[in-house]
KEFI-71957 format. One line per 10 residues: number of its first residue (from 1); their letters; for each residue x negated, y, z negated of C-alpha. Coordinates in Angstrom, 3 decimals. Layout:
NUM) A) X/Y/Z ~ ...
REM end
This chain:
1) MPSSSLFYLG) 31.791/8.638/-49.314 ~ 33.284/12.365/-49.780 ~ 34.777/12.955/-52.735 ~ 36.980/16.295/-53.192 ~ 38.340/19.192/-55.739 ~ 41.054/21.985/-54.912 ~ 40.662/25.510/-55.515 ~ 43.432/28.281/-55.030 ~ 43.222/30.573/-52.212 ~ 45.884/33.276/-51.515
11) EEYVKVVYPI) 48.713/31.139/-51.996 ~ 47.777/27.597/-50.710 ~ 45.530/24.998/-52.763 ~ 42.073/23.882/-50.149 ~ 40.632/20.872/-50.473 ~ 37.154/20.354/-50.429 ~ 36.605/17.304/-49.117 ~ 32.927/16.872/-48.843 ~ 31.129/18.934/-51.560 ~ 27.661/18.658/-50.146
21) CCGVDIHKTF) 27.164/18.292/-46.540 ~ 25.384/20.037/-43.673 ~ 26.033/21.740/-40.175 ~ 24.073/21.777/-37.825 ~ 23.513/23.794/-34.251 ~ 22.026/21.951/-31.829 ~ 19.915/23.534/-28.622 ~ 17.378/21.370/-26.207 ~ 14.518/22.233/-28.071 ~ 15.405/22.954/-31.544
31) LIGTIVSTTD) 18.181/22.655/-34.287 ~ 19.486/24.687/-37.061 ~ 20.577/23.173/-40.491 ~ 23.077/24.524/-43.178 ~ 23.002/22.487/-46.205 ~ 26.491/23.664/-48.150 ~ 26.939/22.839/-51.563 ~ 29.912/23.076/-53.719 ~ 28.761/21.360/-56.798 ~ 29.267/24.176/-59.507
41) GIQPNYQKKR) 32.766/25.783/-59.057 ~ 34.186/26.491/-55.801 ~ 31.529/29.242/-54.635 ~ 29.332/26.849/-52.098 ~ 25.182/27.679/-51.606 ~ 23.764/27.853/-48.732 ~ 20.154/26.155/-47.747 ~ 19.416/26.808/-44.338 ~ 15.902/25.660/-41.695 ~ 15.005/25.301/-38.499
51) FSTYNSDLRR) 13.726/22.113/-37.296 ~ 12.351/21.363/-33.883 ~ 13.735/18.177/-31.498 ~ 10.446/16.561/-31.541 ~ 10.914/12.729/-33.168 ~ 8.369/13.806/-36.157 ~ 10.187/16.984/-37.144 ~ 13.636/14.800/-36.812 ~ 12.381/12.938/-39.260 ~ 11.794/15.468/-41.670
61) FADWHHLNNC) 15.002/16.696/-40.751 ~ 16.491/12.941/-42.226 ~ 14.185/13.556/-45.315 ~ 14.773/17.194/-45.797 ~ 19.014/15.830/-46.550 ~ 18.050/12.495/-48.422 ~ 16.205/15.307/-50.693 ~ 19.341/17.410/-51.304 ~ 21.351/14.372/-51.574 ~ 23.367/15.035/-48.390
71) LDVCMESAGK) 24.532/12.748/-46.660 ~ 27.193/13.949/-44.252 ~ 26.481/15.888/-41.277 ~ 28.391/17.404/-38.845 ~ 27.021/18.516/-35.402 ~ 28.711/19.934/-31.982 ~ 28.494/17.176/-28.506 ~ 26.597/19.421/-26.947 ~ 25.430/17.787/-23.711 ~ 23.170/14.662/-24.844
81) YWVPVFNILE) 21.395/17.206/-27.195 ~ 22.759/15.373/-30.031 ~ 22.236/12.005/-29.468 ~ 18.611/11.828/-30.198 ~ 19.471/13.653/-33.329 ~ 22.095/11.070/-34.075 ~ 19.924/8.208/-33.601 ~ 17.523/9.369/-35.975 ~ 20.046/10.141/-39.154 ~ 22.096/6.905/-37.762
91) ERGIRVTIAN) 18.870/4.883/-38.543 ~ 18.034/6.691/-42.335 ~ 21.786/5.711/-43.119 ~ 23.448/9.401/-42.870 ~ 26.891/9.831/-41.932 ~ 27.494/11.469/-38.759 ~ 30.722/13.394/-37.616 ~ 30.147/14.683/-33.631 ~ 33.155/17.401/-33.062 ~ 34.552/18.172/-29.934
101) PKWVKAVKGN) 32.926/22.109/-29.170 ~ 36.737/23.372/-28.806 ~ 36.880/22.496/-32.750 ~ 34.093/24.297/-34.586 ~ 33.671/27.520/-31.666 ~ 32.942/30.736/-33.715 ~ 34.140/33.911/-33.009 ~ 32.872/35.775/-30.495 ~ 30.733/38.819/-31.460 ~ 30.224/37.684/-34.735
111) KDDTKDSKWI) 28.011/34.517/-33.672 ~ 24.265/33.694/-33.387 ~ 22.520/30.445/-33.887 ~ 22.284/30.507/-38.004 ~ 25.838/31.653/-38.322 ~ 27.120/28.689/-36.312 ~ 25.628/26.139/-38.184 ~ 27.065/27.985/-41.265 ~ 30.098/27.872/-39.933 ~ 30.186/24.575/-38.817
121) GDLFRLGLVP) 29.607/23.520/-42.315 ~ 32.248/25.245/-43.578 ~ 34.577/24.230/-41.682 ~ 33.614/20.536/-42.190 ~ 33.421/20.946/-45.897 ~ 36.965/21.421/-46.062 ~ 37.756/18.376/-43.401 ~ 39.259/20.834/-40.769 ~ 36.784/18.924/-38.221 ~ 38.016/15.873/-36.379
131) GSFIPPKDIR) 35.403/13.704/-35.723 ~ 34.827/12.106/-32.431 ~ 34.651/8.457/-31.621 ~ 31.476/6.932/-31.362 ~ 31.268/3.450/-30.865 ~ 28.128/0.984/-32.313 ~ 24.291/1.252/-30.365 ~ 25.376/-2.132/-28.571 ~ 28.695/-0.827/-27.345 ~ 26.796/2.548/-26.145
141) ILREFTRYRS) 24.592/0.776/-24.467 ~ 26.794/-0.939/-22.636 ~ 28.484/1.872/-21.780 ~ 25.555/3.251/-20.184 ~ 25.814/0.370/-17.897 ~ 29.133/0.433/-16.416 ~ 29.302/4.302/-16.207 ~ 26.376/3.868/-14.029 ~ 28.112/1.227/-12.200 ~ 30.881/3.271/-12.139
151) KLVSMKSSEK) 28.456/6.192/-10.366 ~ 26.820/3.567/-7.563 ~ 30.386/2.689/-6.792 ~ 31.156/5.712/-5.882 ~ 27.618/6.555/-4.261 ~ 28.372/3.404/-2.136 ~ 31.905/4.292/-1.517 ~ 30.678/7.970/0.187 ~ 27.831/5.719/2.384 ~ 30.880/3.838/3.530
161) NRFQNAFTVC) 32.468/7.188/4.464 ~ 29.403/8.276/5.902 ~ 29.071/5.616/8.303 ~ 32.188/5.435/9.380 ~ 32.559/9.250/10.272 ~ 28.835/8.574/12.361 ~ 30.779/6.264/14.676 ~ 33.905/8.651/15.077 ~ 31.923/11.551/16.390 ~ 29.995/9.527/18.431
171) NVALDSVVSD) 33.639/8.482/20.141 ~ 33.774/4.841/18.895 ~ 36.884/4.568/17.721 ~ 36.839/0.631/16.137 ~ 38.193/1.609/12.633 ~ 41.858/2.297/14.829 ~ 41.730/-1.221/15.669 ~ 40.084/-3.367/12.382 ~ 41.390/-3.023/9.317 ~ 37.751/-3.037/7.484
181) MFGKSATAIT) 34.951/-1.522/9.447 ~ 32.259/-3.334/7.151 ~ 33.647/-7.044/7.370 ~ 31.605/-9.371/9.205 ~ 33.087/-8.844/12.896 ~ 32.868/-4.875/12.134 ~ 29.552/-5.303/10.716 ~ 27.927/-7.156/13.468 ~ 29.550/-4.800/16.222 ~ 27.725/-2.194/14.518
191) DYLISEDTFN) 24.791/-3.391/13.675 ~ 24.530/-4.228/17.866 ~ 25.498/-0.361/18.886 ~ 22.926/0.969/16.588 ~ 20.014/-1.301/17.487 ~ 20.468/-1.872/21.733 ~ 20.652/1.412/23.750 ~ 22.896/-0.907/26.603 ~ 26.570/-1.742/25.761 ~ 27.045/-5.568/26.845
201) PEYCVSLLQR) 30.945/-6.147/26.827 ~ 30.866/-9.778/26.698 ~ 28.087/-9.982/24.533 ~ 30.181/-7.547/21.830 ~ 33.336/-10.353/22.396 ~ 31.550/-13.235/20.832 ~ 30.160/-11.470/17.804 ~ 34.337/-11.190/17.193 ~ 35.492/-13.934/14.521 ~ 38.432/-15.938/14.936
211) SLKKKADSVL) 40.851/-13.740/13.661 ~ 39.680/-10.896/15.923 ~ 40.014/-12.623/19.173 ~ 43.194/-11.634/20.179 ~ 42.373/-8.345/19.739 ~ 39.347/-8.069/21.728 ~ 40.719/-5.709/24.679 ~ 41.613/-3.672/21.989 ~ 38.157/-3.617/20.643 ~ 36.399/-3.129/23.858
221) ESIEGYSITS) 38.748/-0.065/24.677 ~ 37.757/1.612/21.445 ~ 34.079/1.332/21.887 ~ 33.478/2.106/26.275 ~ 32.741/6.020/26.955 ~ 30.925/6.072/23.431 ~ 27.953/8.028/23.769 ~ 25.099/7.660/21.034 ~ 22.156/9.402/20.897 ~ 18.432/8.020/19.463
231) EQRLRMRIVR) 18.864/10.365/16.482 ~ 22.311/9.775/15.563 ~ 21.405/5.954/15.543 ~ 17.975/7.026/13.299 ~ 20.496/8.580/10.646 ~ 23.261/5.508/11.133 ~ 19.941/2.938/10.586 ~ 19.275/5.252/7.415 ~ 22.681/5.359/5.883 ~ 23.172/1.417/6.386
241) SHLNYIDNLI) 20.030/0.823/4.494 ~ 20.803/2.898/1.772 ~ 23.788/1.126/1.382 ~ 22.029/-2.031/1.455 ~ 19.981/-0.641/-1.233 ~ 23.264/0.404/-3.307 ~ 24.331/-3.145/-3.003 ~ 21.155/-4.592/-4.661 ~ 21.521/-2.183/-7.094 ~ 24.459/-3.073/-8.230
251) HEVDSAIDTI) 24.134/-6.361/-8.182 ~ 21.272/-5.728/-10.290 ~ 23.299/-4.556/-12.894 ~ 25.573/-6.672/-13.030 ~ 23.195/-8.943/-14.094 ~ 22.550/-7.364/-16.552 ~ 25.549/-6.700/-17.915 ~ 26.627/-9.815/-17.642 ~ 23.777/-10.262/-20.092 ~ 24.721/-8.182/-22.495
261) VEKHESLISL) 28.477/-9.048/-22.921 ~ 27.829/-12.461/-23.663 ~ 28.652/-12.117/-27.063 ~ 31.949/-10.614/-25.969 ~ 33.325/-13.358/-23.972 ~ 36.146/-14.645/-25.796 ~ 37.290/-11.056/-25.919 ~ 37.034/-10.328/-22.823 ~ 38.397/-13.554/-21.806 ~ 41.593/-12.160/-24.732
271) LRTIPGVDRN) 42.006/-9.041/-22.015 ~ 42.179/-11.074/-18.822 ~ 45.476/-12.720/-19.610 ~ 47.057/-9.543/-19.013 ~ 48.378/-8.937/-15.321 ~ 45.780/-6.814/-13.297 ~ 43.177/-6.995/-15.866 ~ 39.820/-8.745/-13.973 ~ 36.300/-9.294/-15.486 ~ 34.869/-5.696/-14.629
281) SAITIISEIG) 37.825/-3.975/-15.630 ~ 38.197/-5.807/-18.999 ~ 33.931/-5.069/-19.692 ~ 35.047/-1.494/-18.870 ~ 37.592/-1.677/-21.287 ~ 35.178/-2.861/-24.128 ~ 32.661/-0.434/-23.181 ~ 34.757/2.875/-23.211 ~ 36.623/1.789/-26.761 ~ 34.343/-0.822/-28.431
291) NDMSQCGSSK) 36.115/-3.757/-30.204 ~ 37.079/-2.331/-33.208 ~ 40.516/-0.733/-32.922 ~ 40.534/0.015/-36.959 ~ 38.939/3.409/-36.078 ~ 41.669/4.689/-33.703 ~ 44.585/4.141/-36.391 ~ 47.852/3.285/-33.729 ~ 47.891/2.772/-30.600 ~ 49.907/6.413/-29.842
301) RLCCWAGLTP) 46.244/7.621/-30.803 ~ 43.948/5.644/-28.297 ~ 46.205/6.774/-25.776 ~ 46.089/10.274/-26.762 ~ 42.313/9.581/-26.863 ~ 42.068/8.164/-23.166 ~ 44.257/11.036/-21.498 ~ 47.262/8.844/-20.968 ~ 49.781/11.267/-23.514 ~ 51.321/14.327/-22.218
311) GNNESAGKKK) 50.133/17.533/-23.449 ~ 51.659/19.768/-26.630 ~ 51.822/23.044/-25.459 ~ 54.914/25.128/-26.894 ~ 55.276/28.309/-27.839 ~ 57.831/30.767/-28.719 ~ 60.412/27.572/-28.368 ~ 59.391/27.289/-24.847 ~ 57.642/24.016/-23.880 ~ 54.773/25.143/-21.256
321) SVRITRAGVY) 52.568/22.507/-19.305 ~ 52.901/19.465/-20.072 ~ 50.488/17.182/-17.837 ~ 48.239/14.630/-19.414 ~ 44.823/15.951/-20.782 ~ 41.403/15.535/-18.842 ~ 40.108/13.166/-21.655 ~ 38.987/9.640/-20.610 ~ 36.794/10.622/-17.516 ~ 35.933/7.043/-16.916
331) LKPALVQVAH) 38.369/4.655/-19.336 ~ 41.720/6.443/-17.474 ~ 40.942/5.642/-13.498 ~ 40.096/2.387/-14.780 ~ 43.566/1.692/-16.703 ~ 45.299/3.196/-13.641 ~ 43.482/1.209/-11.038 ~ 44.460/-1.808/-13.442 ~ 47.995/-0.694/-13.483 ~ 47.955/-0.238/-9.120
341) AAVKATDNSY) 46.518/-3.866/-9.484 ~ 49.672/-4.944/-12.305 ~ 52.673/-3.607/-10.380 ~ 51.189/-5.630/-7.406 ~ 50.638/-8.750/-8.865 ~ 52.445/-12.027/-7.766 ~ 51.950/-14.059/-10.417 ~ 54.052/-11.983/-13.167 ~ 56.742/-9.417/-12.156 ~ 56.768/-7.785/-15.647
351) YRLKYEQISK) 55.051/-4.548/-14.910 ~ 56.570/-4.325/-10.809 ~ 59.879/-4.091/-12.654 ~ 58.614/-1.831/-15.439 ~ 57.355/0.764/-12.448 ~ 60.262/0.097/-10.209 ~ 62.795/1.571/-13.127 ~ 60.686/4.622/-14.087 ~ 59.457/5.439/-10.530 ~ 63.173/5.809/-9.643
361) RRGKKRAIIA) 63.533/8.303/-12.259 ~ 59.732/10.051/-12.523 ~ 58.285/9.252/-9.372 ~ 55.674/6.873/-8.690 ~ 52.650/8.908/-10.461 ~ 53.871/9.666/-13.629 ~ 55.118/5.803/-13.225 ~ 51.610/4.523/-12.742 ~ 50.367/6.705/-15.926 ~ 53.364/5.003/-18.065
371) IARMILTAIY) 52.072/1.439/-16.812 ~ 48.274/2.401/-17.848 ~ 49.735/3.273/-20.937 ~ 51.560/0.375/-21.678 ~ 48.478/-2.304/-20.900 ~ 46.593/0.380/-23.329 ~ 48.794/-0.266/-26.072 ~ 49.196/-4.148/-24.892 ~ 45.320/-4.043/-25.523 ~ 45.200/-2.178/-28.854
381) QMMITGEVWN) 47.646/-4.967/-30.415 ~ 45.807/-7.668/-28.944 ~ 42.891/-6.537/-30.468 ~ 44.262/-6.377/-33.205 ~ 46.422/-9.465/-33.258 ~ 43.946/-11.513/-31.223 ~ 46.972/-13.015/-29.874 ~ 47.148/-13.133/-26.119 ~ 49.223/-10.938/-23.641 ~ 52.631/-11.374/-24.339
391) PTDLFKVDMP) 55.259/-8.926/-24.279 ~ 58.030/-8.444/-26.266 ~ 60.439/-7.307/-24.215 ~ 59.136/-10.247/-21.444 ~ 62.734/-12.483/-22.032 ~ 64.132/-9.111/-20.638 ~ 62.318/-8.738/-17.255 ~ 62.182/-12.223/-16.596 ~ 65.391/-13.014/-17.551 ~ 67.645/-15.264/-15.141
401) ESLKEKQLAK) 70.609/-13.558/-12.887 ~ 73.283/-15.587/-14.491 ~ 71.954/-14.287/-17.495 ~ 71.437/-10.568/-16.368 ~ 75.484/-10.517/-15.187 ~ 76.587/-11.750/-18.680 ~ 74.426/-8.691/-20.781 ~ 76.158/-6.614/-18.224 ~ 79.232/-7.326/-18.342 ~ 78.793/-7.484/-22.671
411) AVHQATKFLQ) 77.491/-4.268/-22.241 ~ 80.353/-3.239/-20.038 ~ 82.683/-4.320/-22.961 ~ 81.499/-2.668/-25.657 ~ 81.089/0.673/-23.745 ~ 84.759/0.407/-23.183 ~ 85.489/-0.620/-26.405 ~ 83.718/2.726/-27.512 ~ 85.821/4.773/-25.009 ~ 89.132/3.420/-26.373
421) KQGLTVS) 88.288/4.022/-29.836 ~ 87.536/7.994/-28.803 ~ 90.710/8.111/-27.563 ~ 90.509/7.727/-23.513 ~ 92.247/5.777/-21.547 ~ 89.859/3.346/-19.304 ~ 90.834/1.667/-16.265
REM end
């Protein structure tokens, strides 16, 4: 563990948090490490060395740290280049801090690869570099699968839009009649249109499910007069086959995820007690924040890390933009999706009533972000305590109407009494 010492600089005392540490500047094919030692006095000593990013040289890089009794390393998160270095150092028992580049960026005009590693080491030894959250390896592997699944779902949505637009440009307005272009009836009709050159209205009506039989006339009217060339049919079949391929990939990824999360089933069941959280959402949340909340420190820090808190931008007494940050690229959309489901839940009206109260004052978009933050705060507390979802103010939201009237009358009486004490006449 890091020890600390104090030295006087100007008018302040500066604490050396890591007497022996290393700053690393990483690139695709090489890295430069600078070991900073503050063992005698306050003046640091520097050792610089360059290594390639091949595994054999990364092991020599780890040996170099052990030889110099340096077990604390700081590097910036440059793309994915830091991951191989992190894997080797983690296996060798070296504590690695991954820093956001904006916290360790050197001043322009006075930087190169060697100076960058020295600058990172100098900042790190004084404890001026906040580390990024790096979950354990099993959670990182789960995160790779869930993020890949998210990409596949986005690709599937894009292909669906392409398929639907292909029919629109061919004068087929089926999407104006059916609610889902990929339901059973619509799928049967679109497959028929891209496989046959002729159009048989009676056969087309026979493909409709019972729920769409009453709209048969509208369905035929939306199709009649269409014009699809052989080349357009070929493109539609290609898009359809790609869509089926993506569906198969998603099922394969889901099977792999189910195998990985077997040891987290109890935690998944715990999170699913929250309104709006289904199995996929629970798995995504676990893959992003892990299962150990001690690294977060507090629910506020977790919400800030997820990009659900307003920014802090003030200068000369004036507050500038306080929009939420861009953090939580994968976690925030998942929580917003959960929030939308929670406010529409029929079995529990807690978040719906909260949403209605906030949206009146702040608008719908800000209200959804507020609900997402409430849900993440609840997740933090549930992971800490192991208790199921049960908000402390749930009794106020689900309060019977008669009790609400009593509470309102009591509040009015207290307000009237306060105003009378101030010397005001209340009618």
